[in-house]
C-alpha positions in Angstrom: 72.2 25.4 61.4 75.6 23.6 61.4 78.8 25.7 61.5 82.5 25.0 62.1 85.3 27.5 61.8 88.9 26.3 61.3 92.0 28.5 61.1 93.9 27.4 58.0 97.0 29.4 59.0 97.0 31.5 55.8 96.3 28.6 53.3 93.7 29.4 50.7 92.3 26.1 49.3 89.9 26.4 46.4 86.2 26.0 47.2 85.2 22.3 47.1 88.5 21.1 48.4 88.5 18.0 50.6 89.2 18.6 54.3 90.3 16.2 57.0 89.0 17.4 60.4 90.5 14.4 62.3 92.0 11.1 61.4 94.6 8.6 62.6 97.2 11.3 63.0 99.7 9.6 60.7 99.8 12.3 58.1 99.8 15.4 60.3 96.1 15.6 60.8 94.9 15.9 64.4 93.6 12.7 66.0 90.1 12.6 67.5 91.6 12.1 70.9 93.5 15.4 70.5 90.3 17.3 69.6 88.5 15.6 72.6 91.3 16.5 75.0 91.3 20.2 73.8 87.5 20.3 74.2 87.5 18.6 77.6 85.3 15.8 76.2 85.6 12.2 75.2 86.1 11.1 71.6 82.7 9.5 71.7 81.0 12.7 72.8 82.5 14.6 69.8 81.5 11.9 67.3 77.9 12.0 68.7 77.7 15.8 68.2 78.5 15.7 64.5 75.3 16.4 62.6 74.0 13.5 60.4 73.7 16.1 57.6 77.5 16.2 57.3 78.8 14.0 54.5 81.1 11.3 55.7 84.0 9.5 54.0 85.3 6.3 55.5 88.3 5.3 53.5 88.8 1.9 55.2 85.1 1.0 55.4 83.9 -2.0 53.4 81.7 -1.0 50.4 78.1 -2.0 50.7 78.5 -4.1 47.5 81.2 -6.3 49.0 80.3 -9.1 51.4 81.5 -8.3 54.9 83.8 -11.4 55.4 85.6 -10.7 52.2 86.3 -7.1 53.3 87.4 -7.8 56.9 90.6 -6.1 57.8 
């Protein structure tokens, strides 16, 4: 069973709200390297421990319907 507990510091978002666990750190979200440092691990170790059953959202990933060269950033 997968579980993760996060302290929201008194915020009460409604069920179904989107949550950013880590990101680039440009909008106040913790960066993956910060989580890794706090856990005494490498960023790669943390990524590998995330269950495949967890839905992912990659906002800058090329959609499958678009040819890769046309989507290169």
